[in-house]
A tleap script that builds the chain and sets N, CA, C and O, in Angstrom:
source leaprc.protein.ff14SB
mol = sequence {
  NMET SER ILE ARG LEU LYS HIE ASP LEU TRP
  VAL ILE VAL ALA ASP GLY GLU LYS ALA LEU
  PHE LEU ARG ASN GLU GLY ASP THR LYS TYR
  PRO ASN LEU GLN VAL VAL GLN GLU MET GLU
  GLN GLU ASN PRO ALA THR ARG GLU GLN GLY
  THR ASP LYS PRO GLY ARG TYR ALA GLU GLY
  PRO ARG SER ALA ILE GLU GLU THR ASP TRP
  HIE ARG LEU GLY LYS GLU ARG PHE ALA ASP
  ASP ILE ALA ASP ARG LEU TYR LYS LEU ALA
  HIE ARG GLY ASP PHE ASP GLU ILE VAL LEU
  ILE ALA PRO PRO GLN VAL LEU GLY GLU MET
  ARG GLN LYS LEU HIE LYS GLU VAL CYS ASP
  LYS VAL LYS ALA GLU ILE PRO LYS THR LEU
  THR ASN HIE THR VAL PHE GLU ILE GLU LYS
  LEU LEU GLN ALA CALA
}
set mol.1.N position { 97.398 74.790 98.278 }
set mol.1.CA position { 98.749 74.298 99.798 }
set mol.1.C position { 98.012 75.814 100.791 }
set mol.1.O position { 97.769 77.008 100.613 }
set mol.2.N position { 97.905 74.754 101.871 }
set mol.2.CA position { 97.737 74.912 103.444 }
set mol.2.C position { 99.137 75.960 104.104 }
set mol.2.O position { 100.342 75.715 104.046 }
set mol.3.N position { 98.741 76.633 104.448 }
set mol.3.CA position { 99.801 77.734 105.096 }
set mol.3.C position { 99.661 77.957 106.677 }
set mol.3.O position { 99.369 79.100 107.030 }
set mol.4.N position { 99.882 76.748 107.896 }
set mol.4.CA position { 99.599 76.683 109.141 }
set mol.4.C position { 100.766 78.425 109.913 }
set mol.4.O position { 101.949 78.766 109.891 }
set mol.5.N position { 98.844 79.244 110.726 }
set mol.5.CA position { 99.473 80.038 110.812 }
set mol.5.C position { 99.870 80.476 111.911 }
set mol.5.O position { 99.594 81.515 112.511 }
set mol.6.N position { 101.081 78.941 112.349 }
set mol.6.CA position { 101.624 79.387 113.703 }
set mol.6.C position { 101.627 80.107 114.505 }
set mol.6.O position { 101.349 81.141 113.898 }
set mol.7.N position { 101.797 80.486 115.974 }
set mol.7.CA position { 102.509 81.314 116.622 }
set mol.7.C position { 103.831 81.895 116.164 }
set mol.7.O position { 104.692 81.071 115.854 }
set mol.8.N position { 104.174 83.359 116.060 }
set mol.8.CA position { 105.160 84.133 116.110 }
set mol.8.C position { 105.553 83.999 114.451 }
set mol.8.O position { 106.620 84.338 113.939 }
set mol.9.N position { 104.062 83.248 113.591 }
set mol.9.CA position { 104.952 83.387 112.164 }
set mol.9.C position { 105.332 85.023 111.982 }
set mol.9.O position { 105.044 85.908 112.787 }
set mol.10.N position { 105.986 85.168 110.832 }
set mol.10.CA position { 105.922 86.905 110.631 }
set mol.10.C position { 105.400 86.482 108.537 }
set mol.10.O position { 105.977 85.853 107.650 }
set mol.11.N position { 104.196 87.181 108.598 }
set mol.11.CA position { 103.800 87.378 107.118 }
set mol.11.C position { 104.075 88.894 106.391 }
set mol.11.O position { 103.865 89.859 107.126 }
set mol.12.N position { 104.452 89.127 105.237 }
set mol.12.CA position { 104.934 90.169 104.547 }
set mol.12.C position { 103.915 90.619 103.363 }
set mol.12.O position { 103.638 90.256 102.220 }
set mol.13.N position { 103.481 91.708 104.375 }
set mol.13.CA position { 102.459 91.573 102.802 }
set mol.13.C position { 103.129 92.786 102.058 }
set mol.13.O position { 103.758 93.629 102.698 }
set mol.14.N position { 102.956 92.869 100.467 }
set mol.14.CA position { 103.763 94.187 99.820 }
set mol.14.C position { 103.978 94.143 98.256 }
set mol.14.O position { 104.112 93.261 97.408 }
set mol.15.N position { 103.945 95.607 98.287 }
set mol.15.CA position { 103.414 95.728 96.915 }
set mol.15.C position { 104.790 97.226 96.492 }
set mol.15.O position { 105.583 97.549 97.376 }
set mol.16.N position { 104.824 97.860 95.229 }
set mol.16.CA position { 106.037 98.395 94.552 }
set mol.16.C position { 105.480 99.744 95.129 }
set mol.16.O position { 105.656 100.743 94.431 }
set mol.17.N position { 104.847 99.878 96.292 }
set mol.17.CA position { 105.030 101.180 97.412 }
set mol.17.C position { 104.783 101.142 99.287 }
set mol.17.O position { 104.835 101.906 100.251 }
set mol.18.N position { 104.432 99.395 98.889 }
set mol.18.CA position { 103.759 100.112 100.862 }
set mol.18.C position { 104.313 98.282 100.716 }
set mol.18.O position { 104.399 97.419 99.843 }
set mol.19.N position { 104.595 98.456 102.270 }
set mol.19.CA position { 104.920 96.821 103.134 }
set mol.19.C position { 105.023 96.510 104.377 }
set mol.19.O position { 105.998 96.766 105.084 }
set mol.20.N position { 103.561 95.675 104.868 }
set mol.20.CA position { 103.664 95.453 106.364 }
set mol.20.C position { 104.371 94.023 106.669 }
set mol.20.O position { 104.671 92.920 106.211 }
set mol.21.N position { 104.407 94.880 107.788 }
set mol.21.CA position { 105.537 93.169 108.656 }
set mol.21.C position { 104.366 92.611 109.593 }
set mol.21.O position { 104.633 92.900 110.760 }
set mol.22.N position { 103.256 91.966 109.493 }
set mol.22.CA position { 102.783 91.364 110.256 }
set mol.22.C position { 103.163 89.768 111.570 }
set mol.22.O position { 103.319 88.563 111.375 }
set mol.23.N position { 103.169 90.366 112.433 }
set mol.23.CA position { 103.786 88.998 113.246 }
set mol.23.C position { 102.338 88.140 114.149 }
set mol.23.O position { 101.937 88.651 115.195 }
set mol.24.N position { 101.789 87.071 113.702 }
set mol.24.CA position { 101.263 86.090 114.702 }
set mol.24.C position { 101.137 86.139 115.679 }
set mol.24.O position { 101.772 85.177 116.111 }
set mol.25.N position { 100.507 86.880 116.849 }
set mol.25.CA position { 100.754 86.130 117.882 }
set mol.25.C position { 100.118 85.673 119.014 }
set mol.25.O position { 100.234 85.851 120.227 }
set mol.26.N position { 99.039 84.699 117.889 }
set mol.26.CA position { 97.401 83.905 118.369 }
set mol.26.C position { 98.194 82.645 117.901 }
set mol.26.O position { 99.386 82.719 117.603 }
set mol.27.N position { 97.550 81.597 117.855 }
set mol.27.CA position { 98.596 80.531 117.059 }
set mol.27.C position { 97.105 79.634 115.962 }
set mol.27.O position { 95.911 79.926 115.888 }
set mol.28.N position { 97.834 78.629 115.347 }
set mol.28.CA position { 96.900 78.155 113.940 }
set mol.28.C position { 95.506 78.109 114.313 }
set mol.28.O position { 94.660 78.626 113.582 }
set mol.29.N position { 95.230 77.590 115.285 }
set mol.29.CA position { 93.058 77.597 115.586 }
set mol.29.C position { 92.578 79.261 115.801 }
set mol.29.O position { 91.546 79.422 115.148 }
set mol.30.N position { 92.946 80.421 116.433 }
set mol.30.CA position { 93.146 81.747 116.386 }
set mol.30.C position { 93.702 82.451 116.214 }
set mol.30.O position { 93.846 83.360 117.032 }
set mol.31.N position { 94.299 82.420 115.098 }
set mol.31.CA position { 95.466 83.385 114.971 }
set mol.31.C position { 95.094 85.198 114.701 }
set mol.31.O position { 94.102 85.651 114.130 }
set mol.32.N position { 96.127 85.895 115.257 }
set mol.32.CA position { 95.965 87.194 115.664 }
set mol.32.C position { 97.121 88.050 115.511 }
set mol.32.O position { 97.893 88.430 116.392 }
set mol.33.N position { 97.137 88.313 114.217 }
set mol.33.CA position { 98.177 89.410 113.286 }
set mol.33.C position { 98.232 90.950 113.412 }
set mol.33.O position { 97.581 91.863 112.904 }
set mol.34.N position { 99.512 90.868 114.499 }
set mol.34.CA position { 99.689 91.639 114.430 }
set mol.34.C position { 100.614 93.190 113.683 }
set mol.34.O position { 101.643 92.566 113.421 }
set mol.35.N position { 100.937 94.657 113.196 }
set mol.35.CA position { 101.461 95.632 112.506 }
set mol.35.C position { 102.913 95.024 113.566 }
set mol.35.O position { 102.855 94.998 114.796 }
set mol.36.N position { 104.368 94.495 112.597 }
set mol.36.CA position { 105.141 95.036 112.921 }
set mol.36.C position { 106.064 95.929 113.071 }
set mol.36.O position { 106.846 96.260 113.961 }
set mol.37.N position { 105.757 96.317 111.792 }
set mol.37.CA position { 106.584 96.968 110.935 }
set mol.37.C position { 105.565 97.368 109.390 }
set mol.37.O position { 104.764 96.707 108.728 }
set mol.38.N position { 106.125 98.834 109.281 }
set mol.38.CA position { 105.251 99.329 107.740 }
set mol.38.C position { 106.566 100.324 107.326 }
set mol.38.O position { 107.520 100.847 107.901 }
set mol.39.N position { 105.965 100.242 105.881 }
set mol.39.CA position { 107.244 100.656 104.914 }
set mol.39.C position { 106.599 101.185 104.540 }
set mol.39.O position { 105.431 100.828 104.693 }
set mol.40.N position { 106.881 102.389 103.796 }
set mol.40.CA position { 105.807 103.001 102.783 }
set mol.40.C position { 106.946 103.886 101.603 }
set mol.40.O position { 108.037 104.209 102.074 }
set mol.41.N position { 106.679 104.220 100.232 }
set mol.41.CA position { 107.544 104.617 99.208 }
set mol.41.C position { 106.715 104.413 98.803 }
set mol.41.O position { 105.825 103.595 98.569 }
set mol.42.N position { 107.395 106.073 98.634 }
set mol.42.CA position { 106.311 107.468 97.164 }
set mol.42.C position { 106.573 106.988 95.885 }
set mol.42.O position { 107.654 107.420 95.486 }
set mol.43.N position { 106.062 106.331 95.158 }
set mol.43.CA position { 105.768 105.955 93.712 }
set mol.43.C position { 105.185 105.872 92.897 }
set mol.43.O position { 104.753 104.830 92.405 }
set mol.44.N position { 104.982 107.219 92.453 }
set mol.44.CA position { 104.186 107.914 91.238 }
set mol.44.C position { 104.297 107.416 89.990 }
set mol.44.O position { 105.182 106.607 89.711 }
set mol.45.N position { 103.158 107.970 88.861 }
set mol.45.CA position { 103.365 107.063 87.987 }
set mol.45.C position { 104.423 108.031 87.116 }
set mol.45.O position { 104.744 109.217 87.194 }
set mol.46.N position { 104.951 106.458 85.889 }
set mol.46.CA position { 106.366 107.223 85.444 }
set mol.46.C position { 106.142 108.948 84.729 }
set mol.46.O position { 106.917 109.899 84.832 }
set mol.47.N position { 105.104 108.899 84.171 }
set mol.47.CA position { 104.228 110.704 83.555 }
set mol.47.C position { 104.418 111.399 84.694 }
set mol.47.O position { 104.844 112.551 84.613 }
set mol.48.N position { 104.192 110.936 85.687 }
set mol.48.CA position { 105.046 112.264 86.782 }
set mol.48.C position { 106.120 112.508 87.102 }
set mol.48.O position { 106.370 113.609 87.593 }
set mol.49.N position { 107.290 111.358 86.886 }
set mol.49.CA position { 108.113 111.575 88.002 }
set mol.49.C position { 108.883 112.335 86.845 }
set mol.49.O position { 109.649 113.276 87.052 }
set mol.50.N position { 108.442 111.565 85.023 }
set mol.50.CA position { 109.502 111.906 83.840 }
set mol.50.C position { 109.419 113.392 83.549 }
set mol.50.O position { 108.265 113.817 83.608 }
set mol.51.N position { 110.776 114.710 83.112 }
set mol.51.CA position { 110.187 115.592 83.030 }
set mol.51.C position { 110.691 116.318 82.038 }
set mol.51.O position { 110.516 117.526 81.874 }
set mol.52.N position { 111.588 115.280 81.084 }
set mol.52.CA position { 111.234 115.494 78.803 }
set mol.52.C position { 110.804 114.863 78.352 }
set mol.52.O position { 110.333 113.777 78.690 }
set mol.53.N position { 110.871 115.609 77.052 }
set mol.53.CA position { 110.582 114.024 75.717 }
set mol.53.C position { 111.326 113.001 76.431 }
set mol.53.O position { 112.051 113.206 77.404 }
set mol.54.N position { 111.021 111.553 75.710 }
set mol.54.CA position { 112.094 111.143 75.269 }
set mol.54.C position { 113.462 110.995 74.474 }
set mol.54.O position { 113.133 110.600 73.356 }
set mol.55.N position { 114.755 111.121 74.526 }
set mol.55.CA position { 115.964 111.959 73.754 }
set mol.55.C position { 115.573 111.095 71.920 }
set mol.55.O position { 114.429 110.938 71.494 }
set mol.56.N position { 116.600 110.763 71.316 }
set mol.56.CA position { 116.769 110.725 70.046 }
set mol.56.C position { 117.765 110.339 69.434 }
set mol.56.O position { 118.872 110.849 69.605 }
set mol.57.N position { 117.572 109.531 68.753 }
set mol.57.CA position { 119.174 108.943 68.055 }
set mol.57.C position { 119.235 110.169 67.617 }
set mol.57.O position { 118.376 111.033 67.792 }
set mol.58.N position { 120.527 110.311 66.878 }
set mol.58.CA position { 121.134 110.662 65.686 }
set mol.58.C position { 121.030 110.465 64.322 }
set mol.58.O position { 121.029 111.205 63.339 }
set mol.59.N position { 120.935 109.168 64.533 }
set mol.59.CA position { 120.761 108.620 62.793 }
set mol.59.C position { 119.684 109.375 62.201 }
set mol.59.O position { 120.016 109.956 61.168 }
set mol.60.N position { 118.052 109.589 62.698 }
set mol.60.CA position { 117.824 110.065 62.464 }
set mol.60.C position { 115.827 110.263 62.911 }
set mol.60.O position { 115.357 109.842 63.968 }
set mol.61.N position { 115.354 110.666 62.293 }
set mol.61.CA position { 113.784 111.617 63.249 }
set mol.61.C position { 113.201 110.563 63.839 }
set mol.61.O position { 113.157 110.670 65.064 }
set mol.62.N position { 112.836 109.791 63.490 }
set mol.62.CA position { 112.561 108.848 63.637 }
set mol.62.C position { 112.918 107.822 65.138 }
set mol.62.O position { 111.920 107.208 65.515 }
set mol.63.N position { 113.694 107.680 65.657 }
set mol.63.CA position { 114.328 107.045 66.481 }
set mol.63.C position { 114.662 107.929 68.372 }
set mol.63.O position { 115.458 108.614 69.014 }
set mol.64.N position { 113.910 107.517 68.407 }
set mol.64.CA position { 113.350 107.990 69.781 }
set mol.64.C position { 113.919 106.726 70.438 }
set mol.64.O position { 113.934 105.561 70.042 }
set mol.65.N position { 114.390 107.310 71.582 }
set mol.65.CA position { 115.180 106.705 72.965 }
set mol.65.C position { 113.654 106.217 73.949 }
set mol.65.O position { 112.657 106.872 74.251 }
set mol.66.N position { 113.938 105.195 74.155 }
set mol.66.CA position { 113.023 104.779 74.873 }
set mol.66.C position { 112.189 105.263 76.439 }
set mol.66.O position { 113.046 105.085 77.305 }
set mol.67.N position { 111.312 105.618 76.891 }
set mol.67.CA position { 111.734 106.441 78.221 }
set mol.67.C position { 111.895 105.551 79.105 }
set mol.67.O position { 111.949 104.322 79.129 }
set mol.68.N position { 111.996 106.801 80.183 }
set mol.68.CA position { 112.799 105.673 81.381 }
set mol.68.C position { 111.465 105.577 82.639 }
set mol.68.O position { 110.739 106.535 82.906 }
set mol.69.N position { 111.374 104.293 83.255 }
set mol.69.CA position { 110.206 103.702 83.814 }
set mol.69.C position { 110.931 103.532 85.154 }
set mol.69.O position { 111.588 102.579 85.571 }
set mol.70.N position { 110.505 105.242 85.969 }
set mol.70.CA position { 111.371 105.273 87.360 }
set mol.70.C position { 110.070 104.969 88.087 }
set mol.70.O position { 109.928 105.239 89.279 }
set mol.71.N position { 109.034 104.349 87.277 }
set mol.71.CA position { 107.621 103.437 88.616 }
set mol.71.C position { 108.527 103.054 88.521 }
set mol.71.O position { 109.421 103.753 88.998 }
set mol.72.N position { 108.977 101.634 87.824 }
set mol.72.CA position { 109.055 100.496 87.976 }
set mol.72.C position { 110.446 99.949 88.633 }
set mol.72.O position { 110.739 98.984 89.338 }
set mol.73.N position { 111.338 101.314 87.908 }
set mol.73.CA position { 112.667 101.487 89.461 }
set mol.73.C position { 112.064 101.556 90.782 }
set mol.73.O position { 112.462 100.941 91.771 }
set mol.74.N position { 111.127 102.307 90.727 }
set mol.74.CA position { 111.222 102.286 91.881 }
set mol.74.C position { 110.510 101.783 92.834 }
set mol.74.O position { 110.280 102.285 93.934 }
set mol.75.N position { 109.877 99.984 92.075 }
set mol.75.CA position { 108.978 99.317 92.918 }
set mol.75.C position { 110.322 97.873 93.382 }
set mol.75.O position { 110.193 96.962 94.199 }
set mol.76.N position { 111.872 98.305 92.198 }
set mol.76.CA position { 112.494 97.328 91.932 }
set mol.76.C position { 113.281 97.858 93.557 }
set mol.76.O position { 113.395 97.199 94.590 }
set mol.77.N position { 113.630 98.970 93.324 }
set mol.77.CA position { 114.245 99.613 94.795 }
set mol.77.C position { 113.703 99.824 95.802 }
set mol.77.O position { 114.219 100.328 96.799 }
set mol.78.N position { 112.452 99.423 95.660 }
set mol.78.CA position { 111.651 99.004 96.838 }
set mol.78.C position { 111.452 97.919 97.481 }
set mol.78.O position { 111.707 97.970 98.684 }
set mol.79.N position { 111.062 96.911 97.047 }
set mol.79.CA position { 112.111 95.510 96.746 }
set mol.79.C position { 113.379 95.525 97.470 }
set mol.79.O position { 113.574 94.518 98.150 }
set mol.80.N position { 114.043 96.180 97.486 }
set mol.80.CA position { 115.381 95.524 97.872 }
set mol.80.C position { 115.203 96.769 99.474 }
set mol.80.O position { 115.060 96.340 100.619 }
set mol.81.N position { 115.237 97.600 99.273 }
set mol.81.CA position { 114.535 98.277 100.798 }
set mol.81.C position { 113.887 96.990 101.582 }
set mol.81.O position { 114.038 97.067 102.802 }
set mol.82.N position { 113.171 95.783 101.105 }
set mol.82.CA position { 112.298 95.300 101.813 }
set mol.82.C position { 113.317 93.914 102.300 }
set mol.82.O position { 113.409 93.266 103.342 }
set mol.83.N position { 114.031 93.856 100.904 }
set mol.83.CA position { 115.035 92.429 101.068 }
set mol.83.C position { 116.027 92.880 102.232 }
set mol.83.O position { 116.163 92.123 103.193 }
set mol.84.N position { 116.751 94.128 102.180 }
set mol.84.CA position { 117.646 94.139 103.405 }
set mol.84.C position { 117.295 94.931 104.787 }
set mol.84.O position { 118.001 95.226 105.751 }
set mol.85.N position { 115.356 95.248 104.371 }
set mol.85.CA position { 114.889 94.868 106.128 }
set mol.85.C position { 114.741 94.062 106.724 }
set mol.85.O position { 114.635 94.166 107.946 }
set mol.86.N position { 114.642 92.284 105.706 }
set mol.86.CA position { 114.517 91.368 106.182 }
set mol.86.C position { 115.795 90.754 106.582 }
set mol.86.O position { 115.821 90.286 107.720 }
set mol.87.N position { 116.431 90.703 106.152 }
set mol.87.CA position { 118.128 90.552 106.543 }
set mol.87.C position { 118.527 90.907 107.368 }
set mol.87.O position { 119.626 90.522 107.766 }
set mol.88.N position { 117.996 91.564 107.824 }
set mol.88.CA position { 118.457 92.649 109.154 }
set mol.88.C position { 117.762 92.115 110.540 }
set mol.88.O position { 118.167 91.897 111.682 }
set mol.89.N position { 116.310 92.002 109.745 }
set mol.89.CA position { 115.604 91.352 110.775 }
set mol.89.C position { 115.567 89.396 111.437 }
set mol.89.O position { 115.141 88.819 112.438 }
set mol.90.N position { 116.237 89.031 110.244 }
set mol.90.CA position { 116.831 87.508 110.702 }
set mol.90.C position { 117.978 87.324 110.472 }
set mol.90.O position { 118.465 86.282 110.034 }
set mol.91.N position { 118.591 88.412 110.770 }
set mol.91.CA position { 119.896 88.377 111.141 }
set mol.91.C position { 120.100 88.369 112.632 }
set mol.91.O position { 121.064 87.824 113.170 }
set mol.92.N position { 118.906 89.156 113.427 }
set mol.92.CA position { 118.630 89.314 114.934 }
set mol.92.C position { 117.995 88.144 114.826 }
set mol.92.O position { 117.800 87.923 116.021 }
set mol.93.N position { 117.790 87.742 114.574 }
set mol.93.CA position { 116.602 85.879 114.724 }
set mol.93.C position { 115.270 86.860 115.218 }
set mol.93.O position { 115.227 86.894 116.448 }
set mol.94.N position { 114.778 87.222 114.927 }
set mol.94.CA position { 113.541 88.098 114.920 }
set mol.94.C position { 111.844 87.147 114.227 }
set mol.94.O position { 110.641 87.220 114.479 }
set mol.95.N position { 112.701 86.358 113.314 }
set mol.95.CA position { 111.469 85.287 113.228 }
set mol.95.C position { 111.980 84.311 112.865 }
set mol.95.O position { 113.205 84.219 112.952 }
set mol.96.N position { 110.953 82.918 112.165 }
set mol.96.CA position { 111.618 82.131 112.664 }
set mol.96.C position { 111.192 81.515 111.311 }
set mol.96.O position { 111.756 80.502 110.899 }
set mol.97.N position { 110.479 81.949 110.811 }
set mol.97.CA position { 109.375 81.156 109.148 }
set mol.97.C position { 108.562 83.095 108.708 }
set mol.97.O position { 107.729 83.901 109.122 }
set mol.98.N position { 109.150 82.978 108.083 }
set mol.98.CA position { 107.841 83.881 107.004 }
set mol.98.C position { 106.824 83.414 105.601 }
set mol.98.O position { 107.092 82.439 104.898 }
set mol.99.N position { 105.456 84.455 105.346 }
set mol.99.CA position { 104.985 84.177 104.731 }
set mol.99.C position { 105.472 85.498 102.989 }
set mol.99.O position { 105.947 86.562 103.388 }
set mol.100.N position { 105.414 85.449 102.152 }
set mol.100.CA position { 105.127 86.592 101.417 }
set mol.100.C position { 104.212 86.540 100.436 }
set mol.100.O position { 103.952 85.735 99.542 }
set mol.101.N position { 103.513 88.199 101.010 }
set mol.101.CA position { 102.429 88.017 99.921 }
set mol.101.C position { 102.686 89.059 99.225 }
set mol.101.O position { 103.029 89.970 99.979 }
set mol.102.N position { 102.685 89.619 97.250 }
set mol.102.CA position { 102.755 90.358 96.901 }
set mol.102.C position { 102.940 90.134 95.393 }
set mol.102.O position { 103.735 89.223 95.161 }
set mol.103.N position { 102.427 90.712 94.327 }
set mol.103.CA position { 101.664 91.067 93.524 }
set mol.103.C position { 103.201 90.505 92.728 }
set mol.103.O position { 104.301 90.956 93.045 }
set mol.104.N position { 102.857 88.806 91.011 }
set mol.104.CA position { 103.917 88.219 91.038 }
set mol.104.C position { 105.560 89.252 90.158 }
set mol.104.O position { 106.497 88.513 89.854 }
set mol.105.N position { 105.685 90.295 89.946 }
set mol.105.CA position { 106.311 90.724 89.428 }
set mol.105.C position { 106.916 91.270 90.827 }
set mol.105.O position { 108.087 91.001 91.095 }
set mol.106.N position { 106.030 92.129 91.831 }
set mol.106.CA position { 106.904 92.291 92.709 }
set mol.106.C position { 107.951 90.452 94.164 }
set mol.106.O position { 108.771 90.105 95.014 }
set mol.107.N position { 107.232 90.244 93.554 }
set mol.107.CA position { 107.709 88.932 94.250 }
set mol.107.C position { 108.544 88.133 93.702 }
set mol.107.O position { 109.280 87.362 94.319 }
set mol.108.N position { 108.466 88.307 92.133 }
set mol.108.CA position { 109.962 87.740 91.482 }
set mol.108.C position { 111.318 89.234 91.932 }
set mol.108.O position { 112.513 89.043 92.158 }
set mol.109.N position { 110.781 90.236 91.935 }
set mol.109.CA position { 112.406 90.895 92.230 }
set mol.109.C position { 112.819 90.929 93.940 }
set mol.109.O position { 113.882 91.136 94.525 }
set mol.110.N position { 111.687 90.676 94.318 }
set mol.110.CA position { 111.947 90.215 96.400 }
set mol.110.C position { 112.937 89.146 96.319 }
set mol.110.O position { 114.108 89.080 96.694 }
set mol.111.N position { 112.080 88.245 95.672 }
set mol.111.CA position { 113.315 86.543 95.305 }
set mol.111.C position { 114.263 86.779 94.927 }
set mol.111.O position { 115.065 86.533 95.827 }
set mol.112.N position { 114.931 87.264 93.788 }
set mol.112.CA position { 116.353 87.685 93.479 }
set mol.112.C position { 116.309 88.591 94.379 }
set mol.112.O position { 115.624 89.302 93.645 }
set mol.113.N position { 116.498 89.697 96.012 }
set mol.113.CA position { 117.087 90.241 96.238 }
set mol.113.C position { 117.208 89.515 97.882 }
set mol.113.O position { 118.274 89.743 98.454 }
set mol.114.N position { 116.322 88.788 98.534 }
set mol.114.CA position { 116.389 88.073 99.607 }
set mol.114.C position { 117.749 87.396 99.337 }
set mol.114.O position { 117.992 86.620 98.413 }
set mol.115.N position { 118.674 87.858 100.386 }
set mol.115.CA position { 119.382 86.761 101.419 }
set mol.115.C position { 118.806 85.478 101.647 }
set mol.115.O position { 117.640 85.088 101.716 }
set mol.116.N position { 120.559 84.599 101.806 }
set mol.116.CA position { 119.811 83.053 101.635 }
set mol.116.C position { 119.243 82.971 103.007 }
set mol.116.O position { 118.275 82.334 103.423 }
set mol.117.N position { 120.066 83.761 103.605 }
set mol.117.CA position { 119.299 83.782 105.462 }
set mol.117.C position { 117.940 83.316 104.759 }
set mol.117.O position { 117.548 82.233 104.324 }
set mol.118.N position { 117.172 85.107 104.865 }
set mol.118.CA position { 115.832 84.923 104.572 }
set mol.118.C position { 115.139 83.761 103.511 }
set mol.118.O position { 114.184 83.365 104.180 }
set mol.119.N position { 115.119 83.231 102.603 }
set mol.119.CA position { 115.379 82.351 101.559 }
set mol.119.C position { 114.985 81.449 102.455 }
set mol.119.O position { 113.919 80.852 102.299 }
set mol.120.N position { 115.635 81.270 103.310 }
set mol.120.CA position { 114.982 79.619 104.489 }
set mol.120.C position { 114.428 80.216 105.407 }
set mol.120.O position { 115.217 81.161 105.448 }
set mol.121.N position { 113.736 80.427 106.152 }
set mol.121.CA position { 112.679 81.039 106.139 }
set mol.121.C position { 111.645 81.475 105.545 }
set mol.121.O position { 110.833 82.023 106.290 }
set mol.122.N position { 111.347 81.416 104.292 }
set mol.122.CA position { 110.725 81.336 103.060 }
set mol.122.C position { 109.746 80.495 103.535 }
set mol.122.O position { 110.546 79.582 103.737 }
set mol.123.N position { 108.439 79.904 103.974 }
set mol.123.CA position { 107.174 78.321 104.373 }
set mol.123.C position { 106.339 78.314 103.328 }
set mol.123.O position { 105.741 77.265 103.085 }
set mol.124.N position { 106.039 79.968 102.154 }
set mol.124.CA position { 104.827 80.019 101.158 }
set mol.124.C position { 105.379 81.731 100.294 }
set mol.124.O position { 106.076 82.639 100.746 }
set mol.125.N position { 104.773 81.598 99.093 }
set mol.125.CA position { 104.350 82.591 98.559 }
set mol.125.C position { 103.627 82.757 98.081 }
set mol.125.O position { 103.260 81.951 97.226 }
set mol.126.N position { 103.002 83.830 98.305 }
set mol.126.CA position { 101.548 84.270 97.972 }
set mol.126.C position { 101.588 85.072 96.185 }
set mol.126.O position { 102.413 85.986 96.209 }
set mol.127.N position { 101.113 84.970 95.169 }
set mol.127.CA position { 100.836 85.900 94.606 }
set mol.127.C position { 99.602 86.553 94.772 }
set mol.127.O position { 98.525 86.042 94.467 }
set mol.128.N position { 99.691 87.258 95.073 }
set mol.128.CA position { 98.528 88.981 95.535 }
set mol.128.C position { 98.636 90.305 96.040 }
set mol.128.O position { 99.600 90.554 96.764 }
set mol.129.N position { 98.026 90.963 95.850 }
set mol.129.CA position { 98.379 92.202 96.108 }
set mol.129.C position { 97.150 92.343 97.001 }
set mol.129.O position { 96.013 92.483 96.551 }
set mol.130.N position { 97.512 92.287 98.527 }
set mol.130.CA position { 96.445 92.248 99.580 }
set mol.130.C position { 96.716 93.692 100.405 }
set mol.130.O position { 96.227 94.023 101.485 }
set mol.131.N position { 97.330 94.187 99.846 }
set mol.131.CA position { 97.704 95.336 100.643 }
set mol.131.C position { 97.440 96.726 100.861 }
set mol.131.O position { 98.111 97.694 101.219 }
set mol.132.N position { 95.939 96.467 100.445 }
set mol.132.CA position { 95.112 97.066 100.652 }
set mol.132.C position { 93.888 96.608 101.189 }
set mol.132.O position { 92.879 97.223 100.845 }
set mol.133.N position { 93.749 95.458 102.121 }
set mol.133.CA position { 92.711 94.799 102.895 }
set mol.133.C position { 92.812 94.837 103.790 }
set mol.133.O position { 93.971 95.247 103.847 }
set mol.134.N position { 92.414 94.699 105.041 }
set mol.134.CA position { 92.706 94.973 106.804 }
set mol.134.C position { 93.293 94.088 106.972 }
set mol.134.O position { 93.149 93.147 106.192 }
set mol.135.N position { 94.119 94.002 107.945 }
set mol.135.CA position { 94.481 93.084 108.711 }
set mol.135.C position { 93.929 91.694 109.105 }
set mol.135.O position { 94.573 90.645 109.072 }
set mol.136.N position { 92.287 91.883 109.585 }
set mol.136.CA position { 91.238 90.622 109.436 }
set mol.136.C position { 91.159 90.000 108.194 }
set mol.136.O position { 91.091 88.778 108.064 }
set mol.137.N position { 91.167 91.113 106.919 }
set mol.137.CA position { 91.010 90.785 105.513 }
set mol.137.C position { 92.488 89.351 105.754 }
set mol.137.O position { 92.128 88.181 105.879 }
set mol.138.N position { 93.521 89.595 105.771 }
set mol.138.CA position { 94.567 89.096 105.254 }
set mol.138.C position { 94.968 87.665 106.762 }
set mol.138.O position { 95.895 86.860 106.852 }
set mol.139.N position { 94.113 87.861 107.422 }
set mol.139.CA position { 94.179 86.883 107.943 }
set mol.139.C position { 93.405 85.795 107.705 }
set mol.139.O position { 93.830 84.684 108.023 }
set mol.140.N position { 92.286 85.931 107.174 }
set mol.140.CA position { 90.894 85.473 106.940 }
set mol.140.C position { 91.254 84.893 105.700 }
set mol.140.O position { 91.246 83.663 105.753 }
set mol.141.N position { 91.616 85.444 104.426 }
set mol.141.CA position { 92.421 84.994 103.401 }
set mol.141.C position { 93.681 83.352 103.719 }
set mol.141.O position { 93.810 82.177 103.375 }
set mol.142.N position { 94.289 84.348 104.543 }
set mol.142.CA position { 95.515 82.935 104.651 }
set mol.142.C position { 94.939 81.889 104.932 }
set mol.142.O position { 95.097 80.856 104.281 }
set mol.143.N position { 93.894 82.030 106.328 }
set mol.143.CA position { 93.845 80.590 107.195 }
set mol.143.C position { 92.934 79.986 105.538 }
set mol.143.O position { 93.301 78.898 105.097 }
set mol.144.N position { 92.171 80.515 105.013 }
set mol.144.CA position { 91.158 79.965 103.490 }
set mol.144.C position { 92.009 79.356 102.469 }
set mol.144.O position { 91.507 78.799 101.492 }
set mol.145.N position { 93.713 79.461 102.709 }
set mol.145.CA position { 94.988 79.291 101.624 }
set mol.145.C position { 95.002 78.099 101.573 }
set mol.145.O position { 95.822 77.521 100.860 }
savepdb mol mol.pdb
quit
């Protein structure tokens, strides 16, 4: 897969807790990704969010109710927030093309939530976790892709 980092291409790098909205201020030969916006969400592990032991069904002593995965729900909500933000930006005409980079699970969540107006502008999806990389490292990885 070849990704052309043309001028004004937007790159969204996300995971379940952080999203970077980057725009290429440079061109295909000399990309220059700049941070347009950052989103963050506090999403501690489920064990830190739950308060009680799992509930039990009335039928018997060993019929525990599965504990809610608050961490996973937080990631799903954050994917919703990213999709909403992208829709507003697309509707305003802020970008013509975007590349989505996120871990496979988050990418799947985002894909389900994206409005058609945004989906039509997605030029590539990369199933990787790059939120802890510098913008420079992201540029280099995209050029190599």
